[in-house]
N, C-alpha and C positions, 0 to 999 in steps of 0.2 A: 683926602685922596692923594696918593703920591704922584707927582708929575711924571709923565711918560719919559721925558728926557732923563730924569734921574734913574729910572729903571733901565733905560738903554745904556747909560754910563756903567751901571753895575754889570749888565750883561757883557759889555765890552771888556771890563776888567776880568770877569770870569773866563771869557774866551781867551784873553792873553795868557792867563794862568794855565789854562788847559793846553795851550800850544807850547808853552815854555817848559812844562814838566814832562819827563819821560815816564813818570809813574802812572800806570793805568788806573790805579785807585784814585789818585788825585784828579786825573782827567774826568773820571766818572762823577766825582764829587762836584767838579766845576760844571759839568753838563747838567747835573741834577739841579744845581742852583740856577742855571740859565732857564731850564724848564719851569722852575717855580716862579721865576721872575716873569716869564712869558705868560704863565697862567694868571699871575696877579695883574698884569697889564691888560690882558684880554678879558679876564673875569669881571673887572669893574665896568667894562663897556657892555659886554653881552648880557649881563644880568638885568640891566635896565631895559633892554630891548626884547628879552624873551617873554612871551606871554605865560601866564600862569596856567598850568595844566591841571585839570580837575579829573579825578578818577571816574571811570565809567562803570556803573554797576553791571555786574555780570547777570546774564539771563539764567533762569532756572533750567537745569538740564532737562532735555526732552526725553520722553520714554524711548528706550532702545527698541528699534524695530526687530521683530522676530522673537522677542522674549515676552511671553504673556505676563500680565500683571499678577501679583501675588493674590491668592484667594483670600477672601475676608476671614478674619479670625473667628473661630467658634468660641463663643463665651458661654460657659456653663458654670454653675455653682461648683466650687471646689477645683476647677481647672486652673492651671497656672500658665496659660498662654500657648505658645507653639511647641511645647515640649513633646517629645515622642512618648513620654510617660503619662500624658493626659489620658484619663480613663473616662 
């Protein structure tokens, strides 16, 4: 694990670079580096404290009120299911 003091030194270096340059692209690059360093410093601490999250199974959908259930299929010899062409 990287010591927090070392991360803070790097953040200060990038902050000085962002302030000293007039180039917006260079400033954004320095700020992105500071964000990454912050995430690295905070991530190592928060990961050990965060509980493991387990997925919760979803319940089966309930029948929709107002819509009657489908009638049972008529099964006859030679019929092919719910086709309108069943004779």
